[in-house]
DSSP file (Angstrom, degrees, kcal/mol; ACC not computed):
  #  RESIDUE AA STRUCTURE BP1 BP2  ACC     N-H-->O    O-->H-N    N-H-->O    O-->H-N    TCO  KAPPA ALPHA  PHI   PSI    X-CA   Y-CA   Z-CA
    1    1 A X              0   0    0      0, 0.0     2,-0.7     0, 0.0     0, 0.0   0.000 360.0 360.0 360.0 130.1  131.4  237.6  167.8
    2    2 A X        -     0   0    0      0, 0.0     2,-0.1     0, 0.0     0, 0.0  -0.875 360.0-143.7-101.9 118.6  134.1  237.6  165.2
    3    3 A X        -     0   0    0     -2,-0.7     2,-0.4     1,-0.1     0, 0.0  -0.384  12.1-119.9 -79.8 157.6  135.5  241.1  164.6
    4    4 A X        -     0   0    0     -2,-0.1     2,-0.4     0, 0.0    -1,-0.1  -0.791  24.2-138.6 -94.6 138.9  136.7  242.4  161.3
    5    5 A X        -     0   0    0     -2,-0.4     2,-0.4     0, 0.0     0, 0.0  -0.771   8.7-143.1 -98.0 142.3  140.3  243.5  161.0
    6    6 A X        -     0   0    0     -2,-0.4     2,-0.1     4,-0.0     0, 0.0  -0.845  13.8-131.9-100.0 138.5  141.3  246.6  159.1
    7    7 A X     >  -     0   0    0     -2,-0.4     4,-2.3     1,-0.1     5,-0.2  -0.447  32.3-103.3 -79.1 167.0  144.4  246.7  157.1
    8    8 A X  H  > S+     0   0    0      1,-0.2     4,-2.7     2,-0.2     5,-0.2   0.874 119.6  54.3 -61.3 -39.8  146.8  249.6  157.6
    9    9 A X  H  > S+     0   0    0      2,-0.2     4,-2.2     1,-0.2    -1,-0.2   0.922 110.3  45.9 -61.9 -44.8  145.7  251.4  154.4
   10   10 A X  H  > S+     0   0    0      2,-0.2     4,-2.5     1,-0.2    -1,-0.2   0.912 112.6  50.4 -64.9 -42.8  142.0  251.3  155.4
   11   11 A X  H  X S+     0   0    0     -4,-2.3     4,-2.1     1,-0.2    -2,-0.2   0.926 111.1  48.5 -61.8 -44.7  142.8  252.5  158.9
   12   12 A X  H  X S+     0   0    0     -4,-2.7     4,-1.6     1,-0.2     5,-0.3   0.901 111.1  50.9 -62.1 -40.7  144.9  255.4  157.6
   13   13 A X  H  X S+     0   0    0     -4,-2.2     4,-2.6     1,-0.2    -1,-0.2   0.915 110.9  48.2 -63.9 -42.6  142.1  256.3  155.2
   14   14 A X  H  < S+     0   0    0     -4,-2.5    -1,-0.2     1,-0.2    -2,-0.2   0.857 115.5  44.8 -65.3 -34.6  139.5  256.3  157.9
   15   15 A X  H  < S+     0   0    0     -4,-2.1    -1,-0.2    -5,-0.2    -2,-0.2   0.699 126.6  26.7 -84.1 -18.4  141.7  258.4  160.2
   16   16 A X  H  < S+     0   0    0     -4,-1.6    -2,-0.2    -5,-0.2    -3,-0.2   0.689 109.6  63.8-118.0 -23.0  142.8  261.0  157.6
   17   17 A X  S  < S-     0   0    0     -4,-2.6     2,-0.1    -5,-0.3    -4,-0.0  -0.384  94.9 -70.7 -99.6 177.4  140.2  261.2  154.9
   18   18 A X        -     0   0    0     -2,-0.1     2,-0.5     1,-0.1    -1,-0.2  -0.382  50.3-142.7 -65.4 144.9  136.6  262.4  154.8
   19   19 A X        +     0   0    0     -3,-0.1     2,-0.4    -4,-0.1    -1,-0.1  -0.935  20.4 178.4-117.1 131.0  134.2  259.9  156.5
   20   20 A X        +     0   0    0     -2,-0.5     2,-0.3     5,-0.0     3,-0.0  -0.984  38.7  77.7-124.4 140.7  130.7  259.1  155.4
   21   21 A X  S    S-     0   0    0     -2,-0.4     5,-0.1     4,-0.0    -2,-0.0  -0.982  79.3  -6.7 156.4-164.6  128.6  256.6  157.3
   22   22 A X    >>  -     0   0    0     -2,-0.3     4,-2.2     1,-0.1     3,-0.6  -0.266  66.4-115.4 -60.6 145.3  126.5  256.1  160.3
   23   23 A X  H 3> S+     0   0    0      1,-0.2     4,-2.7     2,-0.2     5,-0.2   0.868 113.3  52.8 -50.0 -47.1  126.5  259.0  162.8
   24   24 A X  H 3> S+     0   0    0      1,-0.2     4,-2.4     2,-0.2    -1,-0.2   0.879 110.0  48.9 -61.4 -36.5  128.2  257.1  165.6
   25   25 A X  H <> S+     0   0    0     -3,-0.6     4,-2.6     2,-0.2     5,-0.2   0.925 111.8  48.3 -66.9 -44.2  131.1  256.0  163.4
   26   26 A X  H  X S+     0   0    0     -4,-2.2     4,-2.1     1,-0.2    -2,-0.2   0.915 113.1  48.4 -61.9 -43.2  131.6  259.5  162.1
   27   27 A X  H  X S+     0   0    0     -4,-2.7     4,-2.1    -5,-0.2    -2,-0.2   0.906 111.7  49.7 -64.0 -42.5  131.5  260.9  165.7
   28   28 A X  H  X S+     0   0    0     -4,-2.4     4,-2.3    -5,-0.2    -2,-0.2   0.939 112.2  46.5 -62.2 -47.8  134.0  258.2  166.9
   29   29 A X  H  X S+     0   0    0     -4,-2.6     4,-1.9     1,-0.2    -1,-0.2   0.855 110.5  53.5 -66.2 -33.8  136.4  258.9  164.0
   30   30 A X  H  X S+     0   0    0     -4,-2.1     4,-1.2    -5,-0.2    -1,-0.2   0.899 110.1  48.1 -65.1 -39.6  136.2  262.7  164.6
   31   31 A X  H  < S+     0   0    0     -4,-2.1    -2,-0.2     1,-0.2    -1,-0.2   0.890 110.9  50.4 -67.4 -39.3  137.1  262.1  168.3
   32   32 A X  H  < S+     0   0    0     -4,-2.3    -1,-0.2     1,-0.2    -2,-0.2   0.864 111.4  49.1 -66.6 -36.0  140.0  259.9  167.4
   33   33 A X  H  < S+     0   0    0     -4,-1.9    -1,-0.2    -5,-0.2    -2,-0.2   0.749  89.8 104.4 -74.4 -24.6  141.3  262.5  165.0
   34   34 A X  S  < S-     0   0    0     -4,-1.2     2,-0.1    -3,-0.2     3,-0.1  -0.209  80.1-107.0 -64.3 146.8  141.1  265.4  167.4
   35   35 A X        -     0   0    0      1,-0.1    -1,-0.1     0, 0.0    -2,-0.1  -0.431  45.7 -97.0 -67.2 146.6  144.2  266.8  169.1
   36   36 A X        -     0   0    0     -2,-0.1     2,-0.2     1,-0.1    -1,-0.1  -0.351  34.4-115.0 -67.2 146.6  144.5  265.8  172.7
   37   37 A X    >>  -     0   0    0      1,-0.1     3,-1.9    -3,-0.1     4,-0.8  -0.589  28.3-115.8 -74.9 142.1  143.3  268.3  175.3
   38   38 A X  G >4 S+     0   0    0      1,-0.3     3,-0.9    -2,-0.2     4,-0.4   0.829 115.8  59.3 -51.4 -34.5  146.3  269.6  177.5
   39   39 A X  G >4 S+     0   0    0      1,-0.2     3,-0.7     2,-0.2     4,-0.3   0.805  98.6  59.4 -65.0 -27.7  144.7  268.0  180.6
   40   40 A X  G <4 S+     0   0    0     -3,-1.9    -1,-0.2     1,-0.2     3,-0.2   0.743 106.3  47.7 -71.8 -21.7  144.9  264.6  178.8
   41   41 A X  G X< S+     0   0    0     -3,-0.9     3,-1.6    -4,-0.8     4,-0.5   0.456  80.7  99.8 -98.3  -1.7  148.6  264.9  178.5
   42   42 A X  T <  S+     0   0    0     -3,-0.7     3,-0.3    -4,-0.4     4,-0.3   0.862  89.0  39.1 -55.1 -40.7  149.4  265.9  182.1
   43   43 A X  T 3> S+     0   0    0     -4,-0.3     4,-2.4    -3,-0.2    -1,-0.3   0.420  88.0  99.1 -91.3   2.5  150.4  262.5  183.2
   44   44 A X  H <> S+     0   0    0     -3,-1.6     4,-2.8     1,-0.2     5,-0.3   0.912  79.5  51.0 -60.6 -46.3  152.3  261.5  180.0
   45   45 A X  H  > S+     0   0    0     -4,-0.5     4,-2.2    -3,-0.3    -1,-0.2   0.918 113.9  45.4 -59.0 -41.6  155.8  262.2  181.2
   46   46 A X  H  > S+     0   0    0     -4,-0.3     4,-2.4     2,-0.2    -1,-0.2   0.899 113.2  50.0 -66.4 -40.1  155.3  260.2  184.4
   47   47 A X  H  X S+     0   0    0     -4,-2.4     4,-2.4     2,-0.2    -2,-0.2   0.911 111.3  48.6 -65.0 -41.8  153.7  257.3  182.5
   48   48 A X  H  X S+     0   0    0     -4,-2.8     4,-2.7     2,-0.2    -2,-0.2   0.897 111.0  50.6 -66.5 -39.2  156.6  257.2  180.0
   49   49 A X  H  X S+     0   0    0     -4,-2.2     4,-2.5    -5,-0.3    -2,-0.2   0.927 111.6  47.7 -62.4 -44.3  159.2  257.2  182.8
   50   50 A X  H  X S+     0   0    0     -4,-2.4     4,-2.5     2,-0.2    -2,-0.2   0.904 112.1  50.1 -63.8 -40.9  157.4  254.4  184.5
   51   51 A X  H  X S+     0   0    0     -4,-2.4     4,-2.5     2,-0.2    -2,-0.2   0.936 112.0  47.1 -62.2 -46.8  157.2  252.4  181.2
   52   52 A X  H  X S+     0   0    0     -4,-2.7     4,-2.6     1,-0.2    -2,-0.2   0.901 112.5  49.5 -63.5 -40.3  160.9  252.9  180.5
   53   53 A X  H  X S+     0   0    0     -4,-2.5     4,-2.4     2,-0.2    -1,-0.2   0.920 112.2  47.9 -64.5 -43.3  161.9  251.9  184.0
   54   54 A X  H  X S+     0   0    0     -4,-2.5     4,-2.2     2,-0.2    -2,-0.2   0.900 113.0  48.4 -64.4 -39.9  159.7  248.8  183.8
   55   55 A X  H  X S+     0   0    0     -4,-2.5     4,-2.4     2,-0.2    -2,-0.2   0.911 110.4  50.7 -67.1 -41.3  161.1  247.9  180.4
   56   56 A X  H  X S+     0   0    0     -4,-2.6     4,-2.2     2,-0.2    -2,-0.2   0.911 110.7  49.8 -62.7 -41.3  164.7  248.4  181.6
   57   57 A X  H  X S+     0   0    0     -4,-2.4     4,-1.6     1,-0.2    -1,-0.2   0.911 110.6  50.1 -61.8 -42.2  164.1  246.2  184.6
   58   58 A X  H  < S+     0   0    0     -4,-2.2    -2,-0.2     1,-0.2    -1,-0.2   0.899 110.7  49.0 -64.5 -40.0  162.6  243.5  182.3
   59   59 A X  H >< S+     0   0    0     -4,-2.4     3,-0.9     1,-0.2    -1,-0.2   0.877 110.7  50.6 -67.8 -36.4  165.6  243.7  180.0
   60   60 A X  H 3< S+     0   0    0     -4,-2.2    -1,-0.2     1,-0.2    -2,-0.2   0.802 109.4  51.9 -69.7 -27.9  168.1  243.4  183.0
   61   61 A X  T 3< S+     0   0    0     -4,-1.6    -1,-0.2    -5,-0.2    -2,-0.2   0.342  80.6 121.6 -94.1   8.8  166.2  240.4  184.4
   62   62 A X  S <  S-     0   0    0     -3,-0.9     3,-0.1    -4,-0.2     4,-0.0  -0.353  70.3-101.8 -69.1 153.2  166.3  238.3  181.1
   63   63 A X    >   -     0   0    0      1,-0.1     3,-1.2     2,-0.1     6,-0.2  -0.343  44.9 -86.3 -74.1 156.0  168.0  235.0  181.3
   64   64 A X  T 3  S+     0   0    0      1,-0.2    -1,-0.1     4,-0.1     3,-0.1  -0.269 111.9  36.5 -58.7 146.0  171.5  234.4  180.0
   65   65 A X  T 3  S+     0   0    0      1,-0.3    -1,-0.2    -3,-0.1    13,-0.1   0.508  83.2 131.4  90.1   4.2  171.7  233.6  176.3
   66   66 A X  S X  S-     0   0    0     -3,-1.2     3,-1.3    10,-0.2     4,-0.4  -0.401  76.3 -99.4 -82.8 169.6  168.8  235.9  175.2
   67   67 A X  G >  S+     0   0    0      1,-0.3     3,-0.7     2,-0.2    -1,-0.1   0.757 117.4  68.6 -59.8 -25.3  169.2  238.2  172.3
   68   68 A X  G 3  S+     0   0    0      1,-0.2    -1,-0.3    -9,-0.1    -4,-0.1   0.815 111.1  29.4 -67.8 -29.8  169.9  241.1  174.7
   69   69 A X  G <  S+     0   0    0     -3,-1.3     2,-0.4    -6,-0.2    -1,-0.2   0.214  91.6 117.2-116.0  16.7  173.2  239.8  175.8
   70   70 A X    <   -     0   0    0     -3,-0.7     2,-0.2    -4,-0.4     6,-0.1  -0.704  52.6-149.2 -84.8 131.9  174.3  237.9  172.7
   71   71 A X    >   -     0   0    0     -2,-0.4     3,-1.9     1,-0.1    -2,-0.1  -0.577  35.2 -76.7 -95.4 160.9  177.4  239.2  171.1
   72   72 A X  T 3  S+     0   0    0      1,-0.3    -1,-0.1    -2,-0.2     3,-0.1  -0.314 122.1  28.5 -54.7 137.2  178.2  239.2  167.4
   73   73 A X  T 3  S+     0   0    0      1,-0.3     8,-2.7     7,-0.1     2,-0.3   0.505 101.9 107.1  88.4   4.6  179.3  235.7  166.4
   74   74 A X  E <   -A   80   0A   0     -3,-1.9     2,-0.5     6,-0.2    -1,-0.3  -0.857  62.0-139.4-115.8 152.0  177.2  234.0  169.1
   75   75 A X  E >>  -A   79   0A   0      4,-2.4     3,-2.9    -2,-0.3     4,-1.4  -0.929  42.9 -97.2-103.2 130.3  174.0  232.0  169.0
   76   76 A X  T 34 S+     0   0    0     -2,-0.5   -10,-0.2     1,-0.3    -9,-0.1  -0.228 108.3   3.7 -50.6 126.1  171.6  232.8  171.8
   77   77 A X  T 34 S+     0   0    0    -11,-0.2    -1,-0.3     1,-0.1   -11,-0.1   0.366 125.9  69.1  82.2  -5.0  172.0  230.2  174.5
   78   78 A X  T <4 S-     0   0    0     -3,-2.9    -2,-0.2     1,-0.2     2,-0.1   0.536  85.6-142.2-124.4 -11.0  174.9  228.5  172.8
   79   79 A X  E  <  +A   75   0A   0     -4,-1.4    -4,-2.4   -14,-0.1    -1,-0.2  -0.466  56.0   9.4  86.0-157.5  177.9  230.9  172.9
   80   80 A X  E     -A   74   0A   0     -6,-0.2     2,-0.6    -2,-0.1    -6,-0.2  -0.210  69.2-122.3 -64.2 146.3  180.5  231.5  170.1
   81   81 A X        -     0   0    0     -8,-2.7     2,-0.5     0, 0.0    -1,-0.1  -0.808  28.7-158.5 -87.0 124.4  180.1  230.0  166.7
   82   82 A X        -     0   0    0     -2,-0.6     3,-0.1     1,-0.0     2,-0.0  -0.906  16.1-122.3-108.5 129.3  183.1  227.9  165.9
   83   83 A X        -     0   0    0     -2,-0.5     2,-0.2     1,-0.1    -1,-0.0  -0.362  31.3-108.5 -65.9 146.8  184.0  227.1  162.3
   84   84 A X              0   0    0      1,-0.1    -1,-0.1    -2,-0.0     0, 0.0  -0.518 360.0 360.0 -73.4 142.4  184.2  223.5  161.4
   85   85 A X              0   0    0     -2,-0.2    -1,-0.1    -3,-0.1    -2,-0.0   0.387 360.0 360.0-112.1 360.0  187.6  222.2  160.8
């Protein structure tokens, strides 16, 4: 099955404007638009902390020469750029 992609403008219109269409689509979009119930957000701080910790670990474990440890005037993996003489 080949899915259809929505462009950003269409997605924003569906999420913010009035919706007409089949009942299941209208119900789905109404649920997506609804504010989260407080119980749904209970684990958010822990999840965000875990995400940040995992991302920090991944950034620390990158190999030398990646964009994360490249300084101005360096090419990743190649060191300083030296002008031709």
